[in-house]
Structure formats: C-alpha cells, structure tokens
C-alpha positions in Angstrom: 8.5 -20.2 -13.7 4.9 -20.2 -12.7 3.7 -18.0 -9.8 0.3 -18.5 -8.1 -1.1 -15.3 -6.5 -4.6 -16.7 -5.9 -6.3 -20.0 -6.2 -7.8 -19.2 -9.6 -5.0 -17.0 -11.0 -1.6 -18.3 -12.2 1.0 -16.7 -14.4 4.6 -16.7 -15.2 6.7 -14.1 -13.4 7.1 -12.4 -16.7 3.4 -12.2 -17.5 2.8 -11.0 -13.9 5.3 -8.2 -14.3 4.1 -7.2 -17.8 0.4 -8.0 -17.8 -1.0 -8.0 -14.2 1.1 -5.4 -12.3 0.6 -2.4 -14.7 -3.2 -3.0 -14.7 -3.3 -3.3 -10.9 -1.2 -0.2 -10.6 -4.0 1.8 -12.1 -7.0 -0.2 -10.9 -6.2 -0.2 -7.2 -6.2 3.5 -6.5 -9.1 4.3 -8.8 -11.9 3.9 -6.2 -10.3 6.2 -3.7 -9.2 8.7 -6.3 -12.9 9.0 -7.4 -14.6 8.6 -4.0 -11.9 9.4 -1.3 -12.4 7.3 1.8 -15.8 6.0 0.6 -13.8 4.0 -2.1 -11.7 2.2 0.5 -14.0 -0.9 0.6 -13.6 -1.3 -3.1 -9.8 -1.1 -2.9 -9.8 -3.7 -0.1 -12.0 -5.9 -2.2 -9.6 -5.7 -5.1 -6.7 -6.5 -2.8 -8.5 -9.6 -1.6 -9.4 -10.7 -5.1 -5.8 -10.8 -6.0 -4.5 -12.1 -2.6 -2.6 -8.8 -2.0 -2.0 -6.7 1.0 -1.6 -2.9 1.3 2.2 -3.5 1.5 1.9 -5.4 -1.8 0.2 -2.4 -3.3 3.2 -0.3 -2.4 5.5 -2.9 -4.0 3.5 -2.9 -7.2 3.9 0.9 -7.4 7.7 0.5 -6.9 8.0 -2.3 -9.4 6.0 -0.5 -12.1 7.3 3.0 -11.5 9.4 4.9 -14.0 11.8 7.8 -13.6 10.1 10.3 -15.9 8.3 13.6 -15.9 5.8 12.3 -18.4 2.2 11.9 -17.1 2.0 8.2 -18.0 4.9 7.5 -15.5 3.4 9.2 -12.5 2.4 7.1 -9.5 -1.4 6.8 -9.5 -1.3 6.8 -5.7 -0.1 10.4 -5.7 -2.7 12.8 -4.3 -4.4 10.2 -2.2 -4.6 11.6 1.3 -2.6 9.9 4.1 -5.9 9.6 6.0 -7.5 7.7 3.1 -4.5 5.3 2.8 -4.7 4.7 6.6 -8.5 4.0 6.2 -7.7 1.3 3.6 -5.1 -0.3 5.9 -7.5 -0.2 8.9 -10.3 -1.7 6.9 -8.0 -4.4 5.5 -6.7 -5.2 9.0 -10.1 -5.2 10.6 -11.5 -7.6 8.0 -8.5 -9.8 8.5 -8.9 -9.9 12.2 -12.6 -10.9 11.7 -11.8 -13.9 9.5 -12.5 -12.4 6.1 -8.9 -12.6 4.9 -8.2 -14.5 1.8 -11.6 -16.0 1.2 -12.8 -16.5 4.7 -16.4 -15.6 5.7 
C-alpha cells in the first residue's frame, strides 16, 4: 500500500514506518534541543516540509518509542520545556491562520 504524505514524497506504509519515522523522530526535536525556543521556526519548517502537524509529531514519538532503559530508546522530546513545545504549536497555528499551511504563501 502506498501512502502519500506530501506532494513530492510517497512511500509504502512499511517504508514510512521503518525509514521515515525513525529519522523524523530525531530530526524534529533537534533545533529546539540545541536552541530552545529560537529553534521553533526550524521545527515548524520541518513539520511543513513533511505535511505534519504538532499532533503528528507526538504520534511519531509514540509509534517509534520503545520500552527500554537504553539511551537509544529514550524519547528525543524529553527535556524540551513545555513553554518551548507551546511556542512550536503557537507558531504552527499562527502560520496556518495566515495562509502558510501546506505550501501556501
């Protein structure tokens, strides 16, 4: 089964689960882990690039999470301040309300 997540990206559900989601799991939080709130625009840009929402980001973490104490299994979103997560959501929503959602200008 093919799944289209963006106009220029298509993949089977298996390749999405095995190839895209683990990479997105680590890529999405990286800007805010390195730059706190100043990294929020980069996170929103990545979400837009892959036609994702902040809620999808949570789902990605749930789908790719593991029940382990090993460091490789830890949620990369851990340690991101709630205020920073809220800043991402606010920025995402404000851009969406101004017509920038999913490729708008």
